[in-house]
C-alpha positions, -999 to +999 in steps of 0.1 A: +001-001-001+013+036-008+003+065+012+006+101+006+026+123+029+038+157+029+074+162+035+099+194+035+132+195+018+158+224+018+152+249-013+183+237-033+174+200-031+139+205-040+154+226-071+176+199-083+149+172-078+127+193-101+155+200-126+167+166-128+140+140-122+106+138-143+076+144-125+060+113-125+093+097-113+101+119-082+081+097-057+097+066-067+133+086-065+125+098-028+113+065-018+142+043-029+167+072-014+147+070+021+143+030+021+183+031+015+193+052+041+167+035+066+183+001+056+215+019+067+200+027+099+187-011+106+220-023+101+237+000+123+210-011+148+217-049+142+255-042+146+249-025+177+228-052+193+252-079+177+280-063+199+263-060+226+255-098+225+290-104+220+304-084+249+276-102+271+286-138+256+324-128+255+331-161+275+324-183+246+357-176+237+368-198+261+350-227+251+371-251+233+357-286+242+325-305+255+336-304+290+339-266+287+304-262+275+290-282+302+307-259+323+296-228+311+260-241+307+259-251+346+276-216+355+247-200+334+218-220+353+234-215+386+211-184+390+180-197+374+151-205+396+140-241+394+106-248+390+092-275+416+067-299+402+045-317+428+025-345+417 
């Protein structure tokens, strides 16, 4: 679905747009440019999240064997509250 919006441009940008892009192609150009910029922002946010996760789980670098993995899992589970089951 396409929606109509009103946006503001610096005068020079608007003049360049009118001069260089045919009227029926301007919306498409602006939409594609905004989408490209939004993708840049999304990538930056994803990399930021990835970096935080890497910092949080930096202990993974010390896992080199099955025994290391078991020790890591046991350490992670120490703080978990176990659910008690009653029959």
